[in-house]
MMTF fields as JSON, N, C-alpha, C and O atoms, coordinates in Angstrom:
{
  "mmtfVersion": "1.0.0",
  "mmtfProducer": "UNKNOWN",
  "numBonds": 363,
  "numAtoms": 364,
  "numGroups": 91,
  "numChains": 1,
  "numModels": 1,
  "chainsPerModel": [1],
  "groupsPerChain": [91],
  "chainIdList": ["A"],
  "bondAtomList": [4, 2, 8, 6, 12, 10, 16, 14, 20, 18, 24, 22, 28, 26, 32, 30, 36, 34, 40, 38, 44, 42, 48, 46, 52, 50, 56, 54, 60, 58, 64, 62, 68, 66, 72, 70, 76, 74, 80, 78, 84, 82, 88, 86, 92, 90, 96, 94, 100, 98, 104, 102, 108, 106, 112, 110, 116, 114, 120, 118, 124, 122, 128, 126, 132, 130, 136, 134, 140, 138, 144, 142, 148, 146, 152, 150, 156, 154, 160, 158, 164, 162, 168, 166, 172, 170, 176, 174, 180, 178, 184, 182, 188, 186, 192, 190, 196, 194, 200, 198, 204, 202, 208, 206, 212, 210, 216, 214, 220, 218, 224, 222, 228, 226, 232, 230, 236, 234, 240, 238, 244, 242, 248, 246, 252, 250, 256, 254, 260, 258, 264, 262, 268, 266, 272, 270, 276, 274, 280, 278, 284, 282, 288, 286, 292, 290, 296, 294, 300, 298, 304, 302, 308, 306, 312, 310, 316, 314, 320, 318, 324, 322, 328, 326, 332, 330, 336, 334, 340, 338, 344, 342, 348, 346, 352, 350, 356, 354, 360, 358],
  "bondOrderList": [1, 1, 1, 1, 1, 1, 1, 1, 1, 1, 1, 1, 1, 1, 1, 1, 1, 1, 1, 1, 1, 1, 1, 1, 1, 1, 1, 1, 1, 1, 1, 1, 1, 1, 1, 1, 1, 1, 1, 1, 1, 1, 1, 1, 1, 1, 1, 1, 1, 1, 1, 1, 1, 1, 1, 1, 1, 1, 1, 1, 1, 1, 1, 1, 1, 1, 1, 1, 1, 1, 1, 1, 1, 1, 1, 1, 1, 1, 1, 1, 1, 1, 1, 1, 1, 1, 1, 1, 1, 1],
  "groupList": [{"groupName": "MET", "atomNameList": ["N", "CA", "C", "O"], "elementList": ["N", "C", "C", "O"], "formalChargeList": [0, 0, 0, 0], "bondAtomList": [1, 0, 2, 1, 3, 2], "bondOrderList": [1, 1, 2], "singleLetterCode": "M", "chemCompType": "L-PEPTIDE LINKING"}, {"groupName": "LEU", "atomNameList": ["N", "CA", "C", "O"], "elementList": ["N", "C", "C", "O"], "formalChargeList": [0, 0, 0, 0], "bondAtomList": [1, 0, 2, 1, 3, 2], "bondOrderList": [1, 1, 2], "singleLetterCode": "L", "chemCompType": "L-PEPTIDE LINKING"}, {"groupName": "LYS", "atomNameList": ["N", "CA", "C", "O"], "elementList": ["N", "C", "C", "O"], "formalChargeList": [0, 0, 0, 0], "bondAtomList": [1, 0, 2, 1, 3, 2], "bondOrderList": [1, 1, 2], "singleLetterCode": "K", "chemCompType": "L-PEPTIDE LINKING"}, {"groupName": "ALA", "atomNameList": ["N", "CA", "C", "O"], "elementList": ["N", "C", "C", "O"], "formalChargeList": [0, 0, 0, 0], "bondAtomList": [1, 0, 2, 1, 3, 2], "bondOrderList": [1, 1, 2], "singleLetterCode": "A", "chemCompType": "L-PEPTIDE LINKING"}, {"groupName": "ILE", "atomNameList": ["N", "CA", "C", "O"], "elementList": ["N", "C", "C", "O"], "formalChargeList": [0, 0, 0, 0], "bondAtomList": [1, 0, 2, 1, 3, 2], "bondOrderList": [1, 1, 2], "singleLetterCode": "I", "chemCompType": "L-PEPTIDE LINKING"}, {"groupName": "THR", "atomNameList": ["N", "CA", "C", "O"], "elementList": ["N", "C", "C", "O"], "formalChargeList": [0, 0, 0, 0], "bondAtomList": [1, 0, 2, 1, 3, 2], "bondOrderList": [1, 1, 2], "singleLetterCode": "T", "chemCompType": "L-PEPTIDE LINKING"}, {"groupName": "VAL", "atomNameList": ["N", "CA", "C", "O"], "elementList": ["N", "C", "C", "O"], "formalChargeList": [0, 0, 0, 0], "bondAtomList": [1, 0, 2, 1, 3, 2], "bondOrderList": [1, 1, 2], "singleLetterCode": "V", "chemCompType": "L-PEPTIDE LINKING"}, {"groupName": "PHE", "atomNameList": ["N", "CA", "C", "O"], "elementList": ["N", "C", "C", "O"], "formalChargeList": [0, 0, 0, 0], "bondAtomList": [1, 0, 2, 1, 3, 2], "bondOrderList": [1, 1, 2], "singleLetterCode": "F", "chemCompType": "L-PEPTIDE LINKING"}, {"groupName": "SER", "atomNameList": ["N", "CA", "C", "O"], "elementList": ["N", "C", "C", "O"], "formalChargeList": [0, 0, 0, 0], "bondAtomList": [1, 0, 2, 1, 3, 2], "bondOrderList": [1, 1, 2], "singleLetterCode": "S", "chemCompType": "L-PEPTIDE LINKING"}, {"groupName": "TYR", "atomNameList": ["N", "CA", "C", "O"], "elementList": ["N", "C", "C", "O"], "formalChargeList": [0, 0, 0, 0], "bondAtomList": [1, 0, 2, 1, 3, 2], "bondOrderList": [1, 1, 2], "singleLetterCode": "Y", "chemCompType": "L-PEPTIDE LINKING"}, {"groupName": "GLY", "atomNameList": ["N", "CA", "C", "O"], "elementList": ["N", "C", "C", "O"], "formalChargeList": [0, 0, 0, 0], "bondAtomList": [1, 0, 2, 1, 3, 2], "bondOrderList": [1, 1, 2], "singleLetterCode": "G", "chemCompType": "PEPTIDE LINKING"}, {"groupName": "ASN", "atomNameList": ["N", "CA", "C", "O"], "elementList": ["N", "C", "C", "O"], "formalChargeList": [0, 0, 0, 0], "bondAtomList": [1, 0, 2, 1, 3, 2], "bondOrderList": [1, 1, 2], "singleLetterCode": "N", "chemCompType": "L-PEPTIDE LINKING"}, {"groupName": "HIS", "atomNameList": ["N", "CA", "C", "O"], "elementList": ["N", "C", "C", "O"], "formalChargeList": [0, 0, 0, 0], "bondAtomList": [1, 0, 2, 1, 3, 2], "bondOrderList": [1, 1, 2], "singleLetterCode": "H", "chemCompType": "L-PEPTIDE LINKING"}, {"groupName": "ASP", "atomNameList": ["N", "CA", "C", "O"], "elementList": ["N", "C", "C", "O"], "formalChargeList": [0, 0, 0, 0], "bondAtomList": [1, 0, 2, 1, 3, 2], "bondOrderList": [1, 1, 2], "singleLetterCode": "D", "chemCompType": "L-PEPTIDE LINKING"}, {"groupName": "GLN", "atomNameList": ["N", "CA", "C", "O"], "elementList": ["N", "C", "C", "O"], "formalChargeList": [0, 0, 0, 0], "bondAtomList": [1, 0, 2, 1, 3, 2], "bondOrderList": [1, 1, 2], "singleLetterCode": "Q", "chemCompType": "L-PEPTIDE LINKING"}, {"groupName": "GLU", "atomNameList": ["N", "CA", "C", "O"], "elementList": ["N", "C", "C", "O"], "formalChargeList": [0, 0, 0, 0], "bondAtomList": [1, 0, 2, 1, 3, 2], "bondOrderList": [1, 1, 2], "singleLetterCode": "E", "chemCompType": "L-PEPTIDE LINKING"}, {"groupName": "TRP", "atomNameList": ["N", "CA", "C", "O"], "elementList": ["N", "C", "C", "O"], "formalChargeList": [0, 0, 0, 0], "bondAtomList": [1, 0, 2, 1, 3, 2], "bondOrderList": [1, 1, 2], "singleLetterCode": "W", "chemCompType": "L-PEPTIDE LINKING"}, {"groupName": "PRO", "atomNameList": ["N", "CA", "C", "O"], "elementList": ["N", "C", "C", "O"], "formalChargeList": [0, 0, 0, 0], "bondAtomList": [1, 0, 2, 1, 3, 2], "bondOrderList": [1, 1, 2], "singleLetterCode": "P", "chemCompType": "L-PEPTIDE LINKING"}, {"groupName": "ARG", "atomNameList": ["N", "CA", "C", "O"], "elementList": ["N", "C", "C", "O"], "formalChargeList": [0, 0, 0, 0], "bondAtomList": [1, 0, 2, 1, 3, 2], "bondOrderList": [1, 1, 2], "singleLetterCode": "R", "chemCompType": "L-PEPTIDE LINKING"}],
  "groupTypeList": [0, 1, 2, 3, 4, 1, 5, 6, 7, 8, 3, 9, 10, 4, 5, 1, 5, 10, 2, 11, 2, 12, 3, 12, 7, 9, 13, 14, 1, 10, 0, 13, 2, 4, 9, 6, 7, 10, 1, 4, 9, 15, 1, 15, 11, 1, 6, 13, 6, 12, 4, 15, 15, 13, 16, 10, 1, 4, 8, 5, 17, 16, 15, 1, 4, 8, 2, 1, 6, 12, 17, 15, 3, 18, 3, 3, 10, 8, 10, 1, 17, 6, 8, 13, 13, 2, 6, 17, 6, 0, 6],
  "groupIdList": [1, 2, 3, 4, 5, 6, 7, 8, 9, 10, 11, 12, 13, 14, 15, 16, 17, 18, 19, 20, 21, 22, 23, 24, 25, 26, 27, 28, 29, 30, 31, 32, 33, 34, 35, 36, 37, 38, 39, 40, 41, 42, 43, 44, 45, 46, 47, 48, 49, 50, 51, 52, 53, 54, 55, 56, 57, 58, 59, 60, 61, 62, 63, 64, 65, 66, 67, 68, 69, 70, 71, 72, 73, 74, 75, 76, 77, 78, 79, 80, 81, 82, 83, 84, 85, 86, 87, 88, 89, 90, 91],
  "secStructList": [7, 2, 2, 2, 2, 2, 2, 2, 2, 2, 2, 6, 6, 7, 7, 7, 1, 6, 6, 4, 4, 4, 1, 7, 6, 6, 6, 6, 1, 7, 7, 7, 2, 2, 2, 2, 2, 2, 2, 2, 2, 2, 2, 2, 2, 2, 2, 6, 7, 7, 7, 7, 1, 7, 6, 6, 6, 7, 7, 7, 2, 2, 2, 2, 2, 2, 2, 2, 2, 1, 6, 6, 6, 7, 7, 7, 1, 1, 1, 7, 7, 5, 7, 6, 6, 1, 7, 5, 7, 7, 7],
  "xCoordList": [-96.253, -96.818, -97.797, -97.678, -98.678, -99.247, -98.706, -99.096, -97.674, -96.821, -95.857, -95.45, -95.655, -95.312, -95.782, -95.22, -97.732, -98.603, -98.838, -98.89, -98.945, -99.222, -98.339, -98.545, -96.964, -95.705, -96.147, -96.159, -96.465, -96.528, -97.947, -97.949, -98.924, -100.042, -99.498, -99.628, -98.988, -98.223, -97.307, -97.28, -96.755, -95.899, -96.428, -95.732, -97.803, -98.756, -99.847, -100.953, -99.423, -100.122, -101.639, -102.491, -101.538, -102.997, -102.723, -101.728, -103.457, -103.49, -104.583, -105.696, -104.198, -105.333, -106.138, -106.624, -106.118, -106.747, -108.187, -108.445, -108.976, -110.308, -111.114, -111.229, -111.767, -112.676, -111.932, -112.381, -110.535, -109.859, -109.628, -109.466, -109.671, -109.748, -110.73, -110.617, -111.821, -112.828, -113.499, -114.665, -112.665, -112.633, -112.531, -111.561, -113.183, -113.499, -112.093, -112.056, -111.094, -109.987, -110.176, -109.261, -111.271, -111.092, -112.364, -112.343, -113.547, -114.346, -113.875, -113.861, -113.536, -112.994, -111.827, -111.412, -110.896, -109.562, -108.857, -107.631, -109.414, -109.081, -108.128, -107.188, -108.005, -106.748, -107.254, -108.391, -106.139, -106.34, -106.037, -105.366, -106.794, -106.944, -105.366, -104.903, -104.961, -103.151, -102.696, -101.923, -103.001, -102.19, -102.702, -102.1, -103.702, -104.615, -104.001, -103.616, -103.979, -103.027, -101.825, -101.538, -100.858, -99.647, -99.463, -98.664, -100.353, -100.503, -100.737, -100.096, -101.571, -101.993, -100.887, -100.523, -100.39, -99.275, -97.989, -97.414, -97.699, -96.834, -97.17, -96.333, -98.281, -98.517, -98.739, -98.641, -98.971, -99.019, -97.477, -97.024, -96.731, -95.25, -94.772, -94.318, -94.83, -94.611, -95.126, -94.277, -96.094, -96.596, -96.806, -97.249, -96.346, -96.388, -97.655, -97.912, -98.549, -100.056, -100.569, -100.275, -101.324, -101.854, -103.07, -103.655, -103.921, -105.271, -105.886, -105.808, -106.619, -107.563, -108.488, -108.561, -109.175, -110.149, -109.582, -108.439, -110.782, -110.573, -110.157, -110.916, -108.786, -108.585, -109.456, -109.268, -110.103, -111.084, -112.298, -112.926, -112.579, -113.542, -113.299, -114.021, -112.081, -111.434, -111.596, -111.135, -112.204, -112.24, -112.044, -112.429, -111.412, -111.194, -110.117, -109.773, -109.28, -108.068, -108.442, -107.704, -109.44, -110.055, -110.247, -109.919, -110.767, -111.147, -109.816, -109.677, -109.094, -107.331, -106.64, -106.035, -106.594, -106.074, -106.517, -105.767, -107.936, -108.47, -108.113, -107.731, -108.151, -107.64, -106.413, -106.189, -105.316, -104.238, -103.662, -102.754, -104.444, -104.042, -105.127, -104.741, -106.505, -107.07, -106.835, -106.919, -106.505, -105.654, -106.642, -106.209, -108.007, -108.741, -107.996, -107.887, -107.588, -106.612, -105.217, -104.723, -104.972, -103.577, -103.731, -104.693, -103.097, -102.785, -101.486, -100.862, -100.992, -99.671, -98.821, -99.197, -97.362, -96.81, -95.845, -94.919, -95.809, -95.157, -95.388, -94.571, -96.55, -97.063, -97.82, -98.434, -97.694, -98.352, -99.704, -100.242, -100.263, -101.851, -102.205, -101.46, -103.336, -103.565, -104.905, -105.954, -104.823, -106.334, -106.695, -106.109, -108.232, -109.225, -108.597, -108.866, -107.647, -107.351, -105.861, -105.134, -105.762, -104.56, -103.339, -102.669, -103.002, -101.419, -101.187, -101.854, -100.05, -99.813, -99.884, -99.755, -100.118, -99.913, -99.014, -98.781, -98.405, -97.817, -98.017, -98.157, -98.131, -98.778, -97.825, -98.118],
  "yCoordList": [-40.055, -38.731, -38.984, -38.159, -39.881, -40.011, -40.557, -40.196, -41.553, -41.583, -40.409, -40.361, -39.6, -38.447, -37.637, -36.99, -37.504, -36.734, -37.656, -37.126, -38.679, -39.408, -39.279, -39.374, -38.958, -38.962, -37.441, -37.324, -36.421, -35.072, -35.246, -34.772, -36.011, -36.227, -36.715, -36.096, -37.639, -38.507, -37.358, -37.403, -36.565, -35.629, -34.364, -33.608, -34.119, -33.267, -34.245, -33.831, -35.514, -36.284, -36.983, -37.485, -36.742, -37.419, -38.7, -38.794, -39.765, -40.959, -41.049, -40.544, -41.721, -41.67, -43.07, -43.49, -43.687, -45.251, -45.128, -44.37, -45.936, -45.758, -44.713, -44.384, -44.184, -42.97, -41.665, -40.754, -41.613, -40.647, -39.748, -38.536, -40.621, -39.461, -38.823, -37.821, -39.022, -38.238, -37.596, -37.243, -37.583, -36.632, -35.233, -34.919, -34.345, -33.003, -32.263, -32.524, -31.556, -31.004, -30.148, -29.967, -29.699, -28.702, -29.12, -28.562, -30.08, -30.525, -31.975, -32.217, -32.743, -34.107, -34.354, -35.395, -33.486, -33.576, -32.54, -32.623, -31.658, -30.435, -29.889, -29.697, -29.396, -28.847, -27.106, -26.773, -26.212, -24.85, -24.638, -25.267, -23.546, -22.988, -22.729, -23.141, -22.218, -22.018, -23.138, -23.28, -24.139, -25.302, -26.439, -27.345, -25.993, -26.541, -25.977, -26.665, -24.315, -23.977, -24.186, -24.145, -24.426, -25.123, -26.365, -26.621, -27.018, -28.565, -28.326, -28.963, -27.493, -27.261, -26.664, -27.163, -25.334, -25.062, -25.997, -25.827, -26.836, -27.784, -28.66, -28.772, -29.237, -30.351, -29.605, -30.226, -28.598, -28.111, -27.803, -28.298, -27.078, -27.09, -28.502, -28.673, -29.555, -31.0, -31.4, -32.024, -31.347, -31.787, -30.944, -31.314, -29.753, -28.464, -28.258, -28.45, -27.927, -27.809, -26.699, -26.702, -25.736, -24.805, -25.041, -25.499, -24.898, -24.819, -23.481, -22.796, -23.133, -22.365, -21.724, -20.516, -22.686, -22.676, -22.187, -22.39, -21.22, -21.218, -22.347, -23.302, -22.247, -22.92, -23.111, -24.159, -22.581, -22.403, -23.371, -23.875, -23.589, -24.377, -26.137, -27.133, -25.896, -27.771, -28.268, -27.648, -29.371, -29.47, -31.033, -31.703, -31.55, -33.194, -33.214, -32.405, -34.466, -35.091, -35.394, -35.123, -35.881, -36.8, -35.69, -35.889, -34.499, -33.571, -32.693, -32.154, -32.632, -32.219, -33.01, -32.433, -34.257, -35.026, -34.997, -34.911, -35.092, -35.025, -33.91, -34.018, -32.808, -31.514, -31.407, -30.642, -32.26, -32.28, -32.974, -32.543, -34.33, -35.303, -35.241, -35.67, -34.714, -34.403, -33.132, -31.962, -33.607, -32.205, -30.968, -29.962, -31.029, -30.109, -28.585, -27.389, -29.599, -28.688, -27.767, -26.722, -28.426, -27.766, -26.638, -26.544, -25.722, -24.277, -24.275, -25.313, -23.586, -22.989, -22.853, -22.153, -23.593, -22.969, -21.978, -21.942, -21.037, -19.954, -18.69, -17.77, -18.631, -17.617, -16.503, -15.494, -16.785, -16.209, -16.29, -17.385, -15.266, -15.684, -16.541, -16.669, -17.092, -18.346, -18.101, -17.883, -18.146, -18.07, -19.055, -19.835, -19.251, -19.935, -22.007, -22.958, -21.827, -23.2, -23.56, -24.545, -22.85, -22.983, -22.977, -24.008, -21.889, -21.676, -20.13, -19.164, -20.159, -18.93, -17.853, -18.052, -16.875, -15.518, -14.486, -14.45, -13.596, -12.851, -11.577, -11.11, -10.545, -9.588, -8.317, -7.138],
  "zCoordList": [80.906, 81.447, 82.623, 83.529, 82.799, 83.708, 85.174, 86.284, 84.839, 85.95, 86.635, 87.796, 85.685, 86.492, 87.138, 88.021, 86.512, 87.272, 88.542, 89.651, 88.433, 89.933, 91.081, 92.291, 90.16, 91.357, 92.017, 93.242, 91.241, 91.599, 92.944, 94.08, 92.321, 93.378, 94.631, 95.687, 94.539, 95.544, 96.72, 97.95, 95.949, 96.723, 97.277, 97.956, 96.948, 97.873, 98.621, 98.967, 98.814, 99.942, 99.62, 100.354, 98.018, 97.638, 97.098, 96.38, 97.318, 97.028, 95.92, 96.069, 94.803, 93.77, 93.517, 92.467, 94.891, 94.426, 95.149, 96.085, 94.588, 95.231, 94.562, 93.382, 95.941, 95.676, 95.47, 94.775, 96.237, 96.393, 94.846, 94.7, 94.011, 92.459, 92.375, 91.669, 92.885, 92.658, 94.196, 94.373, 94.943, 96.312, 96.138, 95.449, 96.522, 96.281, 96.892, 98.094, 96.554, 96.998, 98.287, 99.09, 98.41, 99.679, 100.643, 101.741, 100.384, 101.273, 102.09, 103.297, 101.03, 101.73, 101.588, 102.098, 100.848, 101.13, 101.946, 102.005, 102.528, 103.426, 102.979, 103.752, 101.442, 100.949, 101.251, 101.588, 101.037, 100.92, 99.268, 98.45, 99.209, 97.673, 97.064, 96.001, 97.711, 97.444, 97.246, 96.299, 97.983, 97.852, 96.376, 95.799, 96.24, 95.29, 93.945, 92.999, 94.054, 92.925, 92.752, 91.556, 93.51, 93.464, 92.645, 91.745, 93.162, 92.455, 91.083, 90.247, 90.753, 89.328, 88.326, 87.261, 88.994, 88.641, 88.155, 87.08, 88.959, 89.27, 88.036, 87.141, 87.969, 86.795, 85.566, 84.507, 85.549, 84.039, 83.688, 82.657, 84.429, 83.91, 83.559, 82.428, 84.433, 84.028, 82.938, 82.3, 82.418, 81.284, 79.88, 78.793, 80.301, 79.312, 79.008, 77.82, 79.691, 79.078, 79.946, 81.141, 79.428, 79.762, 80.042, 79.061, 81.235, 81.366, 81.551, 82.571, 80.249, 80.199, 81.259, 81.481, 81.873, 82.893, 83.914, 84.325, 84.526, 85.914, 86.924, 87.085, 87.713, 88.394, 89.493, 90.11, 89.783, 91.055, 90.838, 91.769, 89.424, 88.97, 89.13, 89.07, 89.327, 89.507, 90.603, 91.561, 90.808, 92.671, 92.734, 93.692, 91.631, 91.959, 91.351, 90.489, 91.893, 91.017, 89.602, 88.655, 89.504, 88.437, 87.451, 86.281, 87.83, 86.879, 86.521, 85.423, 87.309, 86.766, 85.89, 84.986, 85.959, 85.291, 83.742, 82.77, 83.755, 82.449, 81.822, 80.657, 82.35, 81.809, 81.318, 80.38, 81.963, 81.74, 80.535, 79.824, 80.379, 79.192, 77.963, 76.875, 78.075, 77.05, 76.122, 76.496, 74.763, 73.872, 73.666, 73.104, 74.125, 74.452, 75.192, 74.922, 76.317, 77.334, 76.865, 77.289, 76.11, 75.168, 74.654, 73.892, 74.812, 74.197, 73.54, 73.763, 72.933, 72.471, 73.559, 74.498, 73.609, 74.824, 74.552, 75.363, 73.484, 73.203, 73.727, 73.679, 74.254, 75.073, 73.804, 74.151, 72.753, 71.459, 71.015, 70.851, 70.818, 70.726, 69.526, 68.555, 69.65, 68.745, 67.979, 68.585, 66.67, 65.785, 66.115, 66.865, 65.357, 65.582, 65.575, 66.31, 64.243, 64.09, 65.139, 65.009, 65.791, 67.25, 66.291, 66.218, 65.549, 65.19, 65.564, 65.193, 66.408, 67.04, 65.446, 64.238, 66.203, 65.308, 65.635, 66.844, 64.936, 65.332, 65.511, 64.381, 66.472, 66.935, 66.219, 66.419]
}
């Protein structure tokens, strides 16, 4: 999964070596918000994870990767509402 994530970052022109993984998308990498949102959308679809947080609050590649690979970032993929124990419920 990590290799696929790195491939998408590379397609967007972002290398994640050295300090680049902690570089700010807008200030240091010079990216536009729509471009960043496209990256997030593509990565969510790739790894089948839905980030519940406001995408505008994600400011570095490292933050984005950590939200994609940690279990607490995952939500039910069915689109159904989920209960407190993360089980989809029928409405």
